[in-house]
Steps between C-alpha positions, in 0.01 A plus 500: 500500500231488764217755535486714814238447763331837399493380129338174597237667708409744217503224251251287704274802543516585129438134394193467732364839383541410128345160560201645676453721197518189277810633323722249327850505641736422196845540656675543832882526475793653694706731288859424604631835350272733690422246800121581435208265483314532176135402445302493174129504552247468221592654176605858630601505864866498592586507869864537649567445862802672637733353761325720762155359407373799316296406184528688171191441285544583129 
């Protein structure tokens, strides 16, 4: 399964933003079941990127 172009654009933007805030990026993974990109940042931030590029921050 390949991520969509919208997902990749959002992922890049989020990775650069978190790096600029000196946050550690612990995991980036494609969830095959939901077709979402999942990022774990620091100890508490979970970000899901939907196929349309929308980011959900939990």
